[in-house]
N, C-alpha and C positions, 0 to 999 in steps of 0.2 A: 959136505956130503949130505947133511940133513936138508939144507935149502934146495939142492938139486933134486933130492927125493920128493920134497914137497911140490916143487914145480912140475915134475913128471906126473905125480899123482893128480895134480889140478888139471893138467893138460889131458890126462886120460878121462877125467870127468867132464870137461868141457869141450874136448876135441879141438882146441884152438889156443893159440898164445894170445895174450891180451895185447892190444895196441900200446906201445910205450913210446917215449921220446926222451931226448937229452935236454928238455927244457928245464932251466934252473928254477929254484924256488921263488925268485923274485917275480917271475912272470905267471905264477899260479894264482888262482882265485879261490881261497879257502873258505869263503863265506857263502858260497852258493849251495852248499850241502852241509847240514848241521847234523852231527852225530849225537844221539840221545842215549841216556841210561848206560854210559860207558863205566864198567866196573874198574876199580883200581887193580884187582887181582882176579884172574881166571884160573880155576882149579885145572891142572893138567889131567888129561885123560877124559875130559868131557867136551861135548859140543859147545860152541860159542855162537850166540845169536847177536847180530850187529843190527842196531836200530838207527835209522837216520831219516832226515826230512829233506825233501826236495823243495827248495824255495821257487818262487815265481820267476827268479832270474835265470833259471836253468831249464833248457828244453832237453829232456832225456832222449837218448838215441840207442840203437840197438846193440852197439858194442861198447857201451859204457860198462865199467867194472869197479869192484871194491876190492882193494888189496890190503894185506897186512905187511907193514914196512917196519924195519928196525929203526929206532930213533937215531937220527943222524944221517939219513939217506939224502942223496943229492938229486937224483933223477928217478923217474918212474920205472926205470929198468931194474931198480934194486929192490923189487917186491920179494917177499918171502913166499907168499901164496896168494891166490886171488879167487874171486867168484864173480860170475857175470851178473851185472845189475838188471833185475827184472824191469821190464817197462810197465809203468803204471796202467791199470785197466781203465781209468778215467782221469784225464788231465784236463783241467779247466784253467783258462788264463786267469792270472791274478790270485791263485790259491796254492797253498803248500800241500804237498803229498807225503803221507807217512809210508815208509817202506822198511823192509827187513830182509836179512840175509843170514843163513845159518852156515857156519864153517864147521866141517866135521873134525872130530878130535885127532884123526889120523894125520891130517895135513897141518896141524898147528905146531908152533915151535915147542921144543922140549926144554930149552934153557930158561933162565930167569932174567934175561935181558928185557929192556923196555921196548915196547912196540906201540904202534898206532894204526887206526884205520884210516884209509885214504880212498876218496871217490875220484876215479880217473875217467875222463870222457874218452870217446873213440879217437880223438886226436892225441892222446897221451898227455893231456894237461890235467893237473890236479884241481878239482872244484871244491874239495872240502877235506879236512883232517880232524881226527879226534884227539883227545887228551891221551897221554901216554898210559900204558897199563902193562902188567907183568903176568906171566903164566906161572903161578906158584900158589901154594895154599897160604893162607894167612896164619902163619905160625911163627916161631922164633920170637922176634922182637915185637910182633904185632899182637899176638895172643899167647897167653900163658896156657899151656896145655898139660893136663894131668892125666897120665896114662896108667893103666894097670898092667900086670904081667900078662894077662890074657890078651889085652889089646896089643901089647908089644909082639907077642907071638904072632897074632893075627897080621900085624903090619909086616913082620919079617916074612910070613908066608906070602903076603901080597907082593913084597919085594922080590921074593924068589920067582913068583909067577911072572912078574914084570920082566925080571932078567931073562927068563925063558922066552917070553914073548918078544923081548928085544933081539934074542939070538935068531928067532924065527924071522923077525923083520929084516935082520942083516942078510939072512939067507935069501929072502925074497927080493932084497935090493939088488943082489947080483943078477937075479932073474929079470928084474925090471930094467936094469941097464942094458941087458941083452935085447930087451924089447924096445929100447929107445930108437934103435935104427929103423925097426919096423914102424914105430909111431911117427917118425919123421917123414916116411914115405906116405903114410896115411894123412899127414897134416895137409898135404897138397889136395888129396881127395876131400878132406874135411873143409878146406877152403872153398872148394868148388860146391860142396854141399851147403856151406854157409851162404854162398852167393845165391844158391837156389832157395835157401831158407828166407833170405832177405826178399827175394822176389815173391815167394809164397806169402810172406807177411804182407808185403804190398798188395798182392791180390786178395789176401784175407781182409785187409782194411777195406778194399773196394767192395768185397762181398758183404762186409758188415754194414757198409753205407747202403748197398742195395737192399740188404735185409731189413735195415731200419725203414728205408723207404717203402718196401713191400709191406712191412708191419703197419705203417701209417695208412697205406692204401687199403690194406685188409681191414683195419679198424674203420676207416671211412666206409668201406663197402658193408661192413657189419651194421654201421649206423644207418646206411641207406636201406639195408635189408630190413632193419627194425622198422623204419619209417614206411617201407612198402608193406610190411606185414600189418601195421596199424591202418594204412589206407585200404588194404585188402579187407580187413575186418569191418571197416567202415562201409566199404562197397557191398559187402555181404549183408550188412544190416539194411543198406538202402535197397538192395535187391529184394530182401524179405519184405520190406515195407511196400515196395512197388508191387510185389506179387500179391500181397494182401489187399492192396488197393485195386489191383486188377480183378482179383476174385470178387471183391465187393461190387465193382462196377459191372462185371459180367452178371452177378446175381440181379443187380438192378435192371440191366439190359433185358435179362430173361423175363423179369416181372413185367417190364414195359411191353415186351413182345406178346406176352400172354394177355396183357390188357388190350393190345392192338387186335389180337385174335378175337377177344370178346367184342370189341368195337366192330370188327368186321361182321361178326354174327349178328350183332344188333342192326347193322346197316342192312343186312339181308332181310331181317324182320321188318325193317322200315320199308323196304321195297314191297314186301307183301302187303303191308298196311296201305301204302300208296296205291297198289293195284286195287285194293278193296275200295279206297276212296274214289278212285276213278270210275267204278261202277255205280257208286252212289251219286255222283254228280258229274254228268257228262259235260257241263259247261266248263269244268276245270280241267278239261283233257289237255290243253296246251300247257297249262302250268304244271300239271303232273308229269307230262313228258319232259318238260324242262328239268323238273326235279329228278326224274330218272337219269337224264343225261348227266346231271351233276353227280348223282350217286355212282354212275358208271365211271365218270372221271375220278371221283373220290376213290373208288375201288382200285382203278388202275394206278392212281398216285400211291395208295397204300401198298399195293402189290409191288410197285417198282421201289418204293422206300424200304419195304421188307427185304427185297433182294439186294438193295444197295447196303442195308445194314448188315445182312448176313455176309455179304462179300467183304465188307470192311472188317467185320469181326474175324473172318478167317485170315484176311491179309495182314491185319494189324494186331494179331493176337499176342505176339511177343513183344510189341513196342507199346509201352504204356502212354507216352506223351502223344504219339500219333493217334492211338485209340481215343485219348481224351479229346483231341481236336475233331476227330470224325464224330465222336459222340455229341460234341457241341453243335456240330453241323446238323446231325440227325435230330437234335432237340429243336433246332430252329425249324426244321421241316415239319417235325411233329407239332410244334406250336401252330404253324400255319394250317396243318391238318385239323387240329383241335378247333381252331377258329372257324374253318369251314364246316366242321361237324356241328359247332354251336349254331352257325347260321342255318344249317340244314334242319337242326332241331327246332329252331324258332319258326322256320317256314312250315314244318309239320305241325307244330302246335297251333299256329295261326290258321293252317288249312283245316285242322280238326275243329277249331272254333267255328270257322266259317260254315263247314259242312253241317255242324249241329245246328247252327243258327238257321241255315237254309231249310233244314227239315222242319224246324218248329214253325217258321213263318209260312212255309208252303208257298212262297211266292214264286212266280214264274218269270218275273221281270229280269232283264239281264243285270249283271253286277256292274254298278257304276264305277267308272275309272276314277281313282283317287286324285285329289288335286296335289299340287307340289307340296310336299311336306305333310300330307294327310296319311291316314292309316290305310293299308290295302284292304282290310276286311272290316273296316268301320269301327265304331266305338261301342264295346259291349255294354256300356253303362247306360246308353241312350234307350229310349223306348224301342220295343221289338219292332214296331212298324214305321218308326219315324223316318229312317233312311231308305225305305223301300218304296216310297212314292206317296203322294198325297191322296186323300180320299178314301183310305182304308176304314172299314167300319169300326174296328176296335182301336183306333189311333189314340184314344184317351186312356188306354190301359197300358200297363207295363208288365211284360212277361220276362222271366229270367231265361237268358239264352242257354243256361246249363241244365236246369231241371224243369223248364216249361211252366214254372209256377207263375200265376197271373196275380198282379197287385193292382189295387184301386189307383185312380189317378191322383187321389189326395195324399198318397204315401210320400213321406219325406224322402228326398233324394239320398241322404246319408243312410237311411235304413235300407233302401234299395241296393245302394252300392255295397253295404256291409253284407247283405245277403249274397250278392254276386261274388264278393271277395272270399266268402266262406267256401266257395267251390274251387278256389285257386291255391296254388303253392307258389311261394316266393323263394327265389334262389338267394341264399345268404351271402353269396359272393358279388354277384352282378345285379341283383334285385329283379331279374326277369321272372315273369309269372307263368305258371303252367296249370292246366286243369288237374284236379285231384284224380280224375278217371284215368289220366295219363301219368301215373306215378312212376312207371318204368322210364318214360321220357325224362321226367324231372330227375330221377336217380342217375340217368346216364349223363345229363347235363352237369350235375354236381360232380360226377366222377371225372368228367373232362377237366374240371378245375383242379381236382386232386392230381391229375396227371401233370398239370403245369407246374406243380410244386417240386417235381423231380428235377 
């Protein structure tokens, strides 16, 4: 009666009968599951925890179970009570897994017979068995117990309570027997639910695999996101550097444009000076017209270059590398313009010297055409009338072409050249000379060299 009650109670808890078989002991494999920490005695009325180890030779399955068998059993159908064996959360090949199951006191045997734990797989084959044990306190022959009168009364009171509880259990047993029929009908439904549970477990395993895959993918995406953030931070720094360089280049370009405006103003002043020189010396009209034409062309080139630079600045304002390429191109054109300006300044300087020299000499003879490799306006260090024709009355005298000072013929050439050199300014870059009276021309020439350094 107690065994039947225990079986019914276990069925009520697990909602299923364990798979059993009539396989004899000779065909069982007791070494695949090892039971650990099995006590010799388990005190009645308390829960019992069963500890066991799954070896690498056993692959646990969903309907494996652990039962309590009375010593002397022949088949797995002779279990007293059982619990479903939980599946390990992490099974690795080649490793042992520690497991445990707790049997409630209500379903345990009440006699002092010898029992043992057995692990049974879903085919009904025993895979491991424990050493025998009993359900009784360690008293009588095992331990000498000395009790007082108060303890005896307390034990008697406990026995009385236990007898009353036993009566209640017997009453509930009749009710449980009545429920057995209903439970048998529910077993079929439970079997269907068990099948659904197996399907859900399979789906759960698949979902776990998918979840692990998604976790790995999410981790990979996070790593990519971290890399993207680092790259974005680096790009932001590069953009800041490019912006700073762009602002600096814009400042330099603005300064260059201002210098170009100054040059344009100076060129206009040069035109006025050229016009004045044209009135002073009618013989140089063709040369001055040529210079004017060159000035007009220079202005046109400057105006066109300014337009091109402004257009490029507007079009390439957001693109640093294209701006740099356009700037390099503009620098080349500016270099060419500066060279033309330098050539113009040299022509103006020489025209000024010749004009001054013509006024001093008051000669009416035409300007001789220079030989190949010769100077256009003659040698300023030679005698004032030496190159203007023979037969002049003061040919033996030397006159400074800058200040009209007259020197005797016996003056040393070095002294005369030193005097003339004192009226000139020499460029520290290209060694070109200018009159001190034309200091503005000299400053503009040096300024052109400064522009070339940009």
